[in-house]
C-alpha distance (Angstrom), angle and dihedral (degrees) to the residues before:
residue distance angle dihedral
X1 . . .
X2 3.79 . .
X3 3.80 89.5 .
X4 3.79 91.3 51.1
X5 3.78 88.9 52.8
X6 3.78 90.4 48.0
X7 3.78 91.7 55.7
X8 3.79 93.8 47.9
X9 3.79 107.3 31.0
X10 3.79 96.3 88.6
X11 3.80 93.1 47.0
X12 3.80 90.6 49.3
X13 3.78 90.4 49.0
X14 3.80 91.0 52.3
X15 3.81 90.3 48.5
X16 3.79 90.6 51.2
X17 3.82 88.4 58.9
X18 3.80 86.7 85.5
X19 3.82 91.3 55.9
X20 3.80 129.4 70.1
X21 3.76 120.2 -99.8
X22 3.81 133.2 41.4
X23 3.78 114.2 -28.7
X24 3.78 104.3 178.3
X25 3.79 107.7 53.1
X26 3.85 99.1 82.6
X27 3.80 90.1 54.5
X28 3.79 94.9 45.1
X29 3.79 92.1 46.2
X30 3.79 91.2 59.7
X31 3.80 97.7 36.4
X32 3.81 91.1 51.9
X33 3.79 94.8 45.6
X34 3.83 112.6 119.1
X35 3.79 113.9 -114.0
X36 3.79 130.8 -170.2
X37 3.82 109.3 -138.8
X38 3.82 97.4 -177.9
X39 3.79 91.7 64.9
X40 3.80 96.2 42.3
X41 3.82 112.0 107.0
X42 3.77 119.0 -113.2
X43 3.78 90.5 -116.2
X44 3.81 91.9 68.6
X45 3.78 119.7 122.3
X46 3.80 98.4 -100.9
X47 3.79 96.2 39.1
X48 3.80 94.2 49.5
X49 3.80 95.0 44.9
X50 3.79 98.8 42.3
X51 3.78 100.2 36.5
X52 3.85 109.0 113.8
X53 3.78 113.5 -104.5
X54 3.82 116.9 -120.7
X55 3.80 109.3 -78.1
X56 3.82 94.5 11.0
X57 3.78 122.6 126.0
X58 3.78 126.9 -115.7
X59 3.78 133.6 -152.6
X60 3.78 133.6 -152.9
X61 3.80 109.7 -120.4
X62 3.79 124.4 -167.7
X63 3.80 125.4 -169.3
X64 3.77 136.1 178.4
X65 3.80 110.7 -147.5
X66 3.77 126.7 -168.4
X67 3.82 105.3 -130.5
X68 3.79 115.7 -159.5
X69 3.80 132.7 -176.1
X70 3.81 111.8 -163.4
X71 3.80 92.8 -165.0
X72 3.80 94.9 58.6
X73 3.80 98.3 22.6
X74 3.80 90.1 -130.4
X75 3.79 118.0 150.3
X76 3.79 125.4 -168.8
X77 3.80 134.8 175.3
X78 3.79 105.0 -139.5
X79 3.79 127.3 -172.5
X80 3.82 123.6 -140.1
X81 3.79 129.6 -174.0
X82 3.80 122.1 -166.9
X83 3.79 140.0 167.2
X84 3.79 112.9 -125.7
X85 3.81 141.9 163.6
X86 3.78 112.5 -82.9
X87 3.81 92.6 -113.3
X88 3.79 97.8 60.7
X89 3.77 125.9 130.1
X90 3.78 126.1 -146.1
X91 3.80 88.4 -97.1
X92 3.81 90.9 54.5
X93 3.79 90.1 52.4
X94 3.80 90.9 50.8
X95 3.81 88.8 50.9
X96 3.81 90.6 53.0
X97 3.80 91.6 48.5
X98 3.80 92.4 49.6
X99 3.80 94.9 43.6
X100 3.79 99.4 42.2
X101 3.80 109.8 19.1
X102 3.80 115.9 20.7
X103 3.78 120.9 12.6
X104 3.80 92.5 -176.0
X105 3.82 94.2 70.2
X106 3.82 110.4 116.0
X107 3.81 125.2 -154.0
X108 3.79 138.0 133.1
X109 3.77 129.5 -107.2
X110 3.77 140.8 150.4
X111 3.82 125.8 147.3
X112 3.84 99.2 24.6
X113 3.84 87.3 -154.3
X114 3.85 106.2 88.7
X115 3.79 92.2 -99.2
X116 3.80 109.4 99.1
X117 3.82 100.2 42.9
X118 3.81 93.8 -141.5
X119 3.81 100.2 126.0
X120 3.81 101.8 61.7
X121 3.81 114.1 145.7
X122 3.80 140.0 135.8
X123 3.78 127.8 -89.4
X124 3.80 113.7 -167.7
X125 3.78 89.0 -16.2
X126 3.83 96.9 -52.0
X127 3.81 123.8 106.2
X128 3.81 116.1 -113.5
X129 3.77 140.2 162.2
X130 3.80 105.6 -110.8
X131 3.81 92.2 -146.0
X132 3.82 91.4 55.4
X133 3.80 98.5 46.3
X134 3.82 112.2 93.0
X135 3.78 115.9 -151.6
X136 3.82 102.8 -159.8
X137 3.82 99.7 92.7
X138 3.79 92.0 39.2
X139 3.79 92.9 52.0
X140 3.80 93.5 44.8
X141 3.81 91.3 51.6
X142 3.79 90.8 57.3
X143 3.78 91.9 -123.4
X144 3.81 116.8 144.7
X145 3.82 107.2 -149.5
X146 3.78 121.9 -149.7
X147 3.81 113.9 -127.8
X148 3.80 119.8 -158.1
X149 3.79 140.5 158.0
X150 3.80 121.6 -82.3
X151 3.79 118.5 -85.4
X152 3.81 131.0 -114.1
X153 3.82 92.3 32.5
X154 3.84 128.4 90.2
X155 3.80 113.6 -99.9
X156 3.81 115.8 -126.4
X157 3.79 99.5 178.9
X158 3.80 134.1 -19.6
X159 3.84 105.9 -46.6
X160 3.81 96.0 -6.6
X161 3.81 117.5 102.8
X162 3.79 131.3 -170.8
X163 3.81 106.2 -104.7
X164 3.81 95.8 -172.1
X165 3.86 93.5 101.2
X166 3.81 88.6 49.2
X167 3.81 94.2 52.0
X168 3.80 91.6 43.3
X169 3.80 90.7 60.9
X170 3.80 91.6 45.8
X171 3.82 88.6 55.2
X172 3.81 89.1 49.9
X173 3.82 88.0 64.4
X174 3.84 90.7 59.5
X175 3.82 91.3 -128.5
X176 3.76 98.6 -155.8
X177 3.78 134.6 91.2
X178 3.80 118.1 -94.9
X179 3.82 104.6 -162.4
X180 3.81 93.6 179.5
X181 3.80 96.5 -116.8
X182 3.79 135.9 78.8
X183 3.79 100.1 -148.1
X184 3.82 119.2 57.4
X185 3.77 119.1 -110.3
X186 3.78 121.4 -105.5
X187 3.79 91.5 -103.9
X188 3.78 139.0 18.3
X189 3.80 122.9 -75.0
X190 3.80 106.5 -117.2
X191 3.81 116.0 -145.5
X192 3.79 118.7 -164.0
X193 3.77 124.4 -131.5
X194 3.80 90.1 -114.0
X195 3.80 90.7 55.1
X196 3.80 90.7 47.8
X197 3.80 92.3 50.4
X198 3.81 90.0 65.3
X199 3.81 91.8 69.8
X200 3.79 99.6 24.3
X201 3.79 96.6 113.5
X202 3.79 94.4 43.7
X203 3.81 89.6 52.3
X204 3.82 89.9 57.6
X205 3.82 93.4 67.7
X206 3.82 112.2 124.4
X207 3.83 95.3 -169.6
X208 3.81 93.5 -119.0
X209 3.82 94.4 145.9
X210 3.82 96.3 -132.9
X211 3.81 90.9 128.3
X212 3.80 91.7 49.3
X213 3.80 89.5 50.6
X214 3.81 91.3 59.4
X215 3.83 99.6 38.1
X216 3.81 112.5 126.5
X217 3.80 92.2 -165.8
X218 3.80 92.2 56.4
X219 3.79 90.0 48.5
X220 3.81 90.3 59.6
X221 3.81 96.6 31.3
X222 3.83 114.2 28.3
X223 3.82 89.0 -172.4
X224 3.82 92.7 64.3
X225 3.81 108.3 118.5
X226 3.79 90.5 -123.8
X227 3.81 134.9 -139.7
X228 3.81 97.4 -81.3
X229 3.80 94.2 52.3
X230 3.81 94.2 45.0
X231 3.81 91.7 47.5
X232 3.79 87.4 52.7
X233 3.80 88.4 50.1
X234 3.80 90.7 52.7
X235 3.79 89.3 52.4
X236 3.83 88.5 65.5
X237 3.81 99.6 33.8
X238 3.80 88.0 56.0
X239 3.81 94.4 46.2
X240 3.82 109.1 105.0
X241 3.81 90.3 -148.6
X242 3.80 93.7 60.4
X243 3.80 116.1 93.1
X244 3.80 98.5 -174.7
X245 3.80 98.3 73.0
X246 3.82 96.5 120.4
X247 3.80 92.2 46.9
X248 3.79 89.3 49.0
X249 3.80 92.2 49.5
X250 3.80 91.3 50.9
X251 3.79 88.7 52.7
X252 3.81 94.0 45.7
X253 3.83 90.6 50.1
X254 3.78 89.6 60.1
X255 3.81 123.1 111.8
X256 3.84 110.8 -60.0
X257 3.81 88.6 21.7
X258 3.80 139.5 113.6
X259 3.79 98.8 -34.9
X260 3.81 95.7 51.1
X261 3.82 90.7 73.8
X262 3.83 110.9 114.8
X263 3.83 93.2 -150.4
X264 3.81 93.8 -127.3
X265 3.84 90.9 142.0
X266 3.81 92.7 -144.2
X267 3.81 88.3 127.8
X268 3.82 90.1 59.1
X269 3.78 91.2 46.0
X270 3.80 95.7 52.4
X271 3.82 101.5 36.0
X272 3.84 105.6 116.4
X273 3.82 93.8 -157.2
X274 3.80 102.6 47.6
X275 3.81 94.6 -112.4
X276 3.82 91.1 139.9
X277 3.83 97.1 -153.4
X278 3.81 94.0 -168.7
X279 3.81 89.4 60.1
X280 3.80 89.0 52.0
X281 3.81 90.2 52.0
X282 3.81 90.3 50.1
X283 3.79 90.3 52.2
X284 3.80 90.9 50.0
X285 3.80 89.0 53.2
X286 3.78 93.2 48.7
X287 3.78 92.3 46.9
X288 3.80 90.4 48.6
X289 3.81 90.6 57.2
X290 3.80 91.1 45.3
X291 3.82 91.0 52.6
X292 3.81 92.9 46.6
X293 3.80 95.1 -107.9
X294 3.79 91.5 132.2
X295 3.81 109.9 124.0
X296 3.80 95.1 110.2
X297 3.81 116.9 100.3
X298 3.78 89.2 -121.2
X299 3.80 92.0 57.7
X300 3.81 92.2 46.0
X301 3.80 90.8 49.2
X302 3.81 91.7 52.5
X303 3.81 93.1 46.7
X304 3.81 94.1 50.0
X305 3.79 92.0 45.7
X306 3.82 89.9 57.2
X307 3.81 93.2 43.2
X308 3.80 92.6 50.9
X309 3.80 94.2 47.8
X310 3.80 92.7 45.8
X311 3.80 97.0 49.0
X312 3.81 102.1 39.5
X313 3.79 107.3 9.1
X314 3.82 88.1 -120.8
X315 3.78 136.1 87.0
X316 3.82 105.1 -113.3
X317 3.79 95.5 -145.6
X318 3.81 97.3 -179.3
X319 3.80 89.2 62.1
X320 3.80 96.0 43.0
X321 3.82 97.3 84.5
X322 3.84 97.8 46.4
X323 3.80 91.4 43.4
X324 3.81 91.2 49.1
X325 3.80 105.1 35.4
X326 3.79 101.1 19.6
X327 3.80 132.5 -110.3
X328 3.81 94.8 -77.0
X329 3.79 92.9 55.7
X330 3.79 90.3 44.8
X331 3.83 90.7 54.8
X332 3.80 89.9 51.8
X333 3.80 88.3 57.4
X334 3.82 93.5 53.5
X335 3.81 94.1 106.1
X336 3.79 91.2 52.2
X337 3.82 91.2 46.3
X338 3.82 91.6 52.1
X339 3.80 90.4 51.1
X340 3.80 89.2 53.0
X341 3.81 91.6 46.9
X342 3.79 90.3 51.9
X343 3.79 88.8 61.0
X344 3.79 94.4 43.3
X345 3.78 95.2 -106.6
X346 3.81 99.2 123.4
X347 3.82 120.3 84.5
X348 3.82 119.3 -130.1
X349 3.82 112.0 -71.4
X350 3.80 91.2 -133.9
X351 3.82 110.2 87.7
X352 3.80 110.4 -103.9
X353 3.74 122.9 -114.3
X354 3.77 119.7 -91.2
X355 3.79 111.7 -83.4
X356 3.79 114.9 -104.6
X357 3.82 92.2 -121.9
X358 3.79 98.0 37.8
X359 3.80 87.8 128.9
X360 3.81 90.0 73.6
X361 3.80 91.6 55.0
X362 3.78 89.8 49.8
X363 3.81 92.2 48.7
X364 3.80 89.5 52.8
X365 3.80 90.8 49.5
X366 3.81 93.1 50.6
X367 3.82 91.4 44.9
X368 3.79 91.8 55.6
X369 3.80 89.5 44.4
X370 3.80 92.1 51.9
X371 3.80 91.5 50.1
X372 3.79 90.3 56.3
X373 3.77 92.4 -119.9
X374 3.78 96.8 127.8
X375 3.81 88.9 90.6
X376 3.80 92.7 37.1
X377 3.81 93.8 -143.3
X378 3.79 90.8 98.6
X379 3.81 92.4 67.4
X380 3.79 112.6 109.0
X381 3.78 111.1 -139.5
X382 3.76 130.3 -160.2
X383 3.80 94.1 1.7
X384 3.82 91.4 144.7
X385 3.80 93.8 58.7
X386 3.78 112.0 13.3
X387 3.78 92.1 163.2
X388 3.81 96.2 50.1
X389 3.78 110.1 26.8
X390 3.82 90.4 175.5
X391 3.81 88.3 74.3
X392 3.79 97.3 48.2
X393 3.78 124.3 101.6
X394 3.80 90.4 -122.1
X395 3.80 91.3 60.1
X396 3.79 90.0 62.0
X397 3.80 97.1 -150.8
X398 3.80 126.7 72.3
X399 3.77 119.8 -158.0
X400 3.81 90.5 -114.8
X401 3.81 90.2 58.0
X402 3.78 129.1 97.7
X403 3.80 101.8 -55.9
X404 3.80 86.6 98.7
X405 3.79 97.5 46.0
X406 3.78 119.7 101.8
X407 3.76 114.1 -104.3
X408 3.78 130.9 -146.6
X409 3.77 116.3 -89.7
X410 3.82 111.2 -119.8
X411 3.83 112.9 -112.7
X412 3.82 92.7 -123.9
X413 3.79 91.3 58.7
X414 3.78 95.9 62.9
X415 3.77 117.4 125.7
């Protein structure tokens, strides 16, 4: 019975995120429960699954894990060394450590197959899914990776973070379909494959939080909606059955919304499912402008940038601030502008001449316009591999790419 609870507790906790009240304690209570590996029979779940098969090879795996106790505030970098089958993932190694070496280690897991998103954590400072990260090459290289909890979320214990802020922002997106009617139609609403392709990548999100962990905007502004929530928002804005797209865009353009993204692309880099949250945010911005939801400074900046490049072939920088923030705000920045001018860092106030090859910029603009890409929702995603987006060019990362390569240990983690 305890094993059944172990397999399900994290999933139940994630499901409870949509209900009021605490959602994490049942999972933490079990994960933190002391266990006594030496007395556990060999037929136990972890022993039977991770015991090397006859004739198979084993590897020696070493990890450094940041242990953290929220009650005392104590933090310790602890080293573990285990022998494991050569096919193990990071999650398998954590299971061996917990079952055989240290039963107090706390982390989350459930499906072990890159579906549930429970086992997000950091390896050498980069967010990964533990069940996806193979350890063979890392162990053979002699590198000892540092494992820590995900960033931008409060740590409860060891590798377990409080996901309540994460789920709160998902709820803010109103992640349900608004068909625009109360009573169902007489027959089903048929959606074509081409219409589905528009939101295919966004629909692949497993809510693991790896993108949130790496978000620079959330690090400086914890109230920023975040890449996972905005990607979820795009999933419904781009759904042809949803009739609340303009209302959603107005909400997403609020303070801490779409235009507060710093465009660092770390969320795309670390997403284990190829959702590419930054691309989803860009599409939300483009669709906002197309729908006339463009009062945010970010939207005005983007519109003027395009207008300037299209008309003259240059970016007219002296007009960028007044066109983006308004004349009043521009006047307030006069002192700063004069200081820049004193050091020769302000372009001439007179608009520059039209670039000699401005025609090429205009051709590019009209080409994009003709392709229907000004609103971004016309872009077909994942059409080369709809079943396995991880292998498509749009996803950016193939499963044979560097997830398995050893990283570089951060300087602060020495010792």
